[in-house]
N, C-alpha and C positions, 0 to 999 in steps of 0.2 A: 188503584192506581194503574193506568194502562201504560206499559213501555213501548209496546209497539202494536198496532192494530192487529187484532186477532191473535195474539199470543198468549194471553192470560189464560185463556180458557184451556189451552193445552197443558199449561203449566198447572192449573189446579188439578186437571185430570192426573198428570204425570205423579203430584206429590200425593193423590189420593192412592193410586195405585202402589206407589212405593211403602206406602203405610198399611197396605192391604185392607185398604175401604173400599166400599163400593164407589162406582163413578156418579158422581154427583148429577142431578137432573138441571138442565138449563132451560127456561123457559120464559117466555113473555108473560109477564102478569103486573099491569100497572106500572109498565116499564120492563124491566128485568130482573131475574131472581134466579138464585141458586139454592137448590135445595140438598143438603149434606144428609146423607142416610146411613143409618147404624147398620153394621153388617150383621145377618142373620147368626144366631149361635147355633152349633150343630145339636145340642140339647133341645133347643126350641123347635127346629126342624124336626127331630125325632118324635117329639110330642105332638107335632101336625101329623103324624103317621107317614111321612116320608121314608121311602127307601133308601139305601145308600147310594146309589146311582144318581137318584134325584137331588140328593144333599151335594154330591159333587157338582152337578148341573148349577145348582145355587151358587155354589163357591166361585165356580167358572164365570158366571155372567156378572157375579159381584165385582170380579177382577177385570173382564174384557167388556162389559156391558150388554152383551147378547151372546146367544148361542143359536145354530142351527140344527136342524135335525141329524144332518151329516156329522158335524163337529160331536153332537151327543153320542153317535154312532161310535166314533172314534174313542171318545173320551171313556166310554162305559164298556165298549166292547160289545155292543147288542145289536141285533137286527134292527131292520127299519122299522118294522110292525112296532117292536117293543119300545123303540125310541118314541115313536108317535103315540104310542099308549102313555108313556111315562111323562111326555112333555104336555099332551092334552090334560093328564090329571092335574100337573101344576099348574095350568091356566084356569081349570074349572075350581081349584083351591083358593083362586086369586093372589097366586105367587109371581106367576109369568103372565105376560101380555103378548099376544101375537102382533107383529109389525110387518108390514109388506102383503102380497098377494102372490098367488101362483106358488107352484112347489118350491121351485129354486129360489125364489126372492123372500122366502117367510123365516123371520128371526124371532126368537123369543127374547124379552127383557123383562126385569123384575118391574112390578107394579110397587107402588108406594106402600109400604106397610101402615097399619091403622096409627100408630105412635109415630111415624113420620109424619104423615098427614096431619095429626093434631098439632105438631110443632108449626106447620106452616099456615094455620089458620088463626092468626093474630089479628 
C-alpha cells in the first residue's frame, strides 16, 4: 500500500537498516519487484577466504548499499593500492559488482548470492 508516492521504498530501506539487514534490490521485472537478501555470516565469508578487511567491507555494503575505494581506505586504514587489490578480489570472487565509470565515480555493490538468486527464480 502506498501512502504517498515515493515514500514506501525509503521506508523499506530504513526498516532493513534498523534490523541490520542488507538493503533490498529494487528492479523492474514483469512489473516491479523487491528482492530481500540474507546477510552474509562472518563464518561464511571466512570460509570463502576473505581477510578481515574484506569482511568489514561486505558488512559496510550490506548496511549502506555501496562502498568506494576511498571509503574502504578510511574503514580499514590501508593504502589506495591495498584497497584496490582487496576490492578487485571481491569482484573476482563474485561478491561485489562495480558500478560507475572513472576513478571518482566507481562504487562497489553486492551481487546477488546464489541462494538469493534461486529464491527469485519462481
